[in-house]
C-alpha positions in Angstrom: -59.5 73.9 -52.7 -56.5 72.2 -54.6 -54.4 70.0 -52.4 -50.9 69.6 -53.4 -49.0 66.7 -52.0 -45.5 67.8 -52.6 -42.9 69.5 -54.7 -41.9 67.7 -58.0 -39.5 69.3 -60.2 -38.0 72.3 -61.7 -37.1 72.7 -65.3 -34.3 75.1 -66.3 -33.7 76.4 -69.9 -29.6 76.7 -70.2 -27.5 77.9 -73.1 -24.5 75.5 -71.9 -26.1 72.1 -71.4 -23.0 70.4 -70.8 -21.6 72.8 -68.3 -25.0 73.1 -66.4 -24.8 69.3 -66.0 -21.3 69.2 -65.0 -21.9 71.8 -62.4 -24.8 69.8 -61.1 -23.3 66.5 -60.9 -19.4 67.1 -60.2 -20.0 70.3 -58.0 -23.7 70.0 -56.7 -23.5 66.2 -56.4 -26.7 65.2 -58.1 -27.0 62.1 -60.4 -27.6 62.6 -64.1 -30.3 59.9 -65.2 -30.6 58.8 -68.9 -32.4 60.8 -71.2 -33.7 59.8 -74.7 -34.5 63.3 -75.5 -32.1 65.4 -77.6 -31.0 68.6 -75.7 -32.6 67.4 -72.5 -30.7 66.5 -69.2 -32.4 65.0 -66.0 -31.0 65.2 -62.5 -32.0 63.1 -59.3 -31.4 63.5 -55.7 -33.5 60.9 -54.1 -36.1 58.3 -55.1 -37.9 60.6 -57.5 -36.8 59.6 -61.2 -35.8 63.2 -61.3 -36.2 66.6 -59.6 -34.3 68.8 -61.9 -34.4 69.1 -65.7 -31.9 71.1 -68.2 -33.4 71.9 -71.6 -30.9 73.3 -74.1 -32.1 76.9 -75.2 -32.6 80.3 -73.8 -31.6 80.5 -70.3 -34.1 81.0 -67.7 -36.8 79.2 -65.5 -39.1 77.2 -67.5 -41.4 75.6 -64.8 -42.0 74.8 -61.1 -44.1 71.5 -60.7 -45.9 70.2 -57.7 -48.0 66.9 -57.6 -51.3 66.3 -56.7 -52.8 63.0 -55.4 -54.4 61.5 -58.4 -55.3 61.8 -62.0 -58.9 62.6 -60.8 -57.3 65.2 -58.5 -55.4 66.7 -61.4 -58.7 66.8 -63.5 -60.6 68.4 -60.6 -57.9 70.8 -60.3 -58.0 71.7 -63.9 -61.4 72.5 -63.7 -61.2 74.6 -60.4 -58.5 76.9 -61.9 -60.5 77.4 -65.1 -63.3 78.4 -62.9 -61.2 80.7 -61.3 -60.3 82.5 -64.9 -56.8 80.8 -65.1 -55.7 79.8 -68.5 -54.8 76.0 -68.2 -52.9 74.2 -70.7 -53.1 70.4 -70.5 -49.7 68.7 -71.2 -49.3 65.8 -73.9 -47.9 62.5 -73.6 -44.2 63.5 -74.5 -44.3 66.3 -72.1 -45.5 64.0 -69.5 -42.5 61.5 -70.3 -40.4 64.1 -70.0 -41.4 65.3 -66.5 -41.5 61.6 -65.3 -45.3 61.9 -64.4 -48.3 60.5 -65.8 -50.1 63.5 -66.4 -49.8 67.2 -66.1 -51.3 70.6 -66.6 -49.6 74.1 -66.6 -50.9 77.8 -65.8 -49.2 80.9 -64.8 -49.5 82.4 -61.4 -50.6 86.2 -61.4 -47.0 87.3 -61.6 -45.9 85.5 -64.5 -44.3 82.3 -62.8 -44.9 79.1 -65.1 -46.5 76.6 -62.3 -47.3 73.0 -63.3 -49.4 70.3 -61.4 -48.8 66.7 -62.1 -50.2 63.4 -61.1 -48.1 60.1 -60.3 -44.7 61.1 -60.3 -42.5 58.3 -61.1 -40.3 57.0 -58.5 -37.0 54.8 -59.2 -36.1 51.7 -57.0 -32.5 52.0 -58.0 -30.2 53.2 -55.6 -29.0 57.1 -55.8 -25.5 57.4 -57.4 -24.7 61.0 -56.4 -22.2 62.8 -58.5 -20.0 63.2 -55.3 -20.1 62.6 -51.6 -22.4 65.7 -51.2 -24.7 63.8 -48.3 -27.7 64.9 -50.4 -30.9 63.1 -49.2 -33.6 65.1 -51.2 -35.1 68.1 -53.1 -36.2 70.0 -50.2 -38.0 73.1 -51.6 -38.3 75.8 -54.3 -38.4 79.5 -54.2 -40.2 82.1 -56.6 -40.1 85.8 -56.8 -43.3 88.2 -57.1 -43.4 91.9 -56.8 -46.0 91.5 -53.7 -45.4 88.5 -51.4 -48.6 89.4 -49.5 -50.7 89.0 -52.9 -48.6 86.0 -53.7 -49.7 84.3 -50.6 -53.4 85.3 -51.2 -53.1 83.5 -54.4 -51.8 80.4 -53.1 -53.8 80.3 -50.3 -57.0 80.8 -52.1 -56.6 78.1 -54.5 -54.3 75.7 -52.9 -53.7 74.2 -49.4 -50.7 76.1 -48.8 -50.3 77.6 -45.1 -47.8 80.3 -44.2 -45.4 79.3 -41.7 -43.6 82.7 -41.1 -43.1 86.1 -42.8 -40.0 88.2 -43.2 -41.5 91.2 -43.2 -42.9 92.1 -46.7 -39.6 90.3 -48.2 -40.5 86.6 -48.0 -43.4 84.4 -47.4 -42.7 80.7 -46.5 -45.4 78.3 -47.0 -45.9 74.6 -46.0 -47.9 72.0 -47.6 -47.1 69.3 -45.1 -45.3 69.5 -41.6 -42.2 70.6 -43.3 -41.8 74.3 -42.4 -41.7 75.6 -46.0 -41.8 73.6 -49.4 -42.5 76.9 -51.3 -41.2 80.3 -50.7 -42.3 83.5 -52.3 -39.6 86.4 -52.2 -39.9 89.8 -53.3 -38.6 90.6 -56.7 -39.5 92.8 -59.6 -40.2 90.3 -61.8 -41.3 86.5 -62.2 -38.4 84.5 -61.4 -36.8 81.0 -59.9 -35.2 82.7 -56.7 -33.4 79.2 -55.6 -33.9 75.4 -55.3 -33.0 73.6 -52.1 -31.5 70.4 -51.4 -31.4 68.8 -47.8 -28.1 67.2 -46.7 -27.8 64.5 -44.1 -25.8 66.4 -41.5 -24.1 69.4 -40.5 -21.0 67.9 -41.2 -21.9 67.3 -44.7 -23.0 70.7 -45.2 -19.7 72.1 -43.8 -17.4 69.9 -46.0 -19.7 71.1 -48.9 -18.7 74.6 -47.8 -15.0 73.8 -48.2 -15.4 72.0 -51.1 -17.1 74.7 -52.8 -14.7 77.2 -51.9 -11.8 74.8 -53.0 -13.6 74.7 -56.3 -13.6 78.5 -56.7 -17.5 78.4 -56.7 -19.0 81.7 -55.6 -20.6 81.5 -52.1 -23.7 83.8 -52.0 -24.4 83.5 -48.3 -23.7 81.1 -45.4 -23.0 78.9 -43.5 -25.7 80.4 -41.4 -29.1 79.6 -39.7 -32.5 80.9 -40.6 -34.5 81.7 -37.6 -37.7 80.9 -39.4 -37.3 77.3 -40.3 -34.1 76.6 -37.7 -32.3 75.1 -41.0 -28.4 75.8 -41.3 -28.0 76.8 -44.8 -25.6 77.5 -47.6 -26.3 79.6 -50.8 -24.0 79.3 -53.8 -24.2 80.3 -57.6 -24.5 77.8 -60.5 -24.4 78.4 -64.2 -27.2 80.1 -65.9 -27.9 82.3 -62.8 -29.4 79.2 -61.0 -28.9 79.4 -57.2 -28.5 76.4 -55.3 -29.0 75.8 -51.7 -27.8 73.0 -49.3 -29.4 73.0 -46.0 -29.8 70.5 -43.0 -32.6 70.5 -40.2 -35.6 72.4 -40.2 -38.7 72.7 -38.3 -41.8 70.5 -38.7 -45.2 72.0 -37.8 -47.3 69.0 -36.9 -50.4 70.7 -35.6 -51.5 73.7 -37.6 -53.7 74.8 -34.8 -51.1 75.5 -32.5 -48.9 77.4 -34.5 -49.0 81.3 -35.1 -47.1 82.4 -38.1 -44.3 84.8 -36.9 -43.0 88.1 -38.6 -39.3 88.7 -38.7 -38.3 92.3 -39.4 -36.6 92.2 -43.0 -34.3 95.4 -41.9 -32.7 93.1 -39.3 -29.9 90.9 -40.7 -30.7 88.4 -38.0 -34.1 87.8 -39.6 -32.1 85.9 -42.4 -29.2 84.7 -40.6 -29.6 84.7 -36.8 -25.4 83.9 -36.6 -25.4 87.4 -38.2 -23.2 86.6 -41.1 -23.3 88.9 -44.3 -26.6 88.8 -45.9 -26.8 89.2 -49.7 -29.5 88.7 -52.4 -29.4 85.5 -54.2 -28.7 85.5 -58.1 -32.4 84.9 -59.7 -33.1 82.8 -63.0 -35.7 85.0 -64.8 -38.8 83.3 -65.6 -38.9 82.8 -69.4 -41.6 84.5 -71.4 -44.7 82.4 -72.0 -44.0 81.8 -75.8 -40.4 80.9 -75.1 -41.3 78.6 -72.1 -43.8 76.8 -74.2 -41.4 76.1 -76.9 -38.7 74.9 -74.5 -41.2 72.5 -72.1 
């Protein structure tokens, strides 16, 4: 069993690097951090050196990263995945530097999502200088697509320390790797894709101010403000460039004792299973996973 300690980063291919960075800083409110790599931009939300990277090139998801406890744990994970028949690629020094980690490996899940495991993600002691007063406090979770969320959970739970917190029918599986209700979610989609990335904000007031700001800026609101009955978080989904969906959220349930928690199943046919305030429910815009050869070239 491979123990994931946290989510780490998302890498996204973009055709318009300047436009993607401008939206991430001026609209979302992230901080751009210095990069010596041509055609690469890194964004920061909290103490992690960065959690979102844009790479100039074909538009699409490149990879989603998780951390493990150490370099030894990474080597053990590599061996375990290979024993299970997965093709594992060991990242080089330049790739690790770009990811802000000491070492990393990469593999594809059964549905084609490129996943990376990393050791020793770098943190920064410099204060975060958000692009605007969005109230962002952390990179909260990521969501991938798979055509069968039950099979997706079987994969994640068989190889990793993921535990299902709740189901939304056969449409979504919300998984935790620590007390946070979910750090990883898998939604039903025809193809591998990055469904959305989440940033937590400090207060409900921040979320509501962000909502009005986005409306004033003409940003497409996909869904919300609303409240998920699963995690209890208040959410707001909005569309960014390159089909990347962002989410602001505040609050959310902690599951401190696994032995006392029984996963619930919410009926996907009921709008209140997504938004208990019964606001309009709409599918998020997905960023398709780049094909392996394109993803490798962009990584």
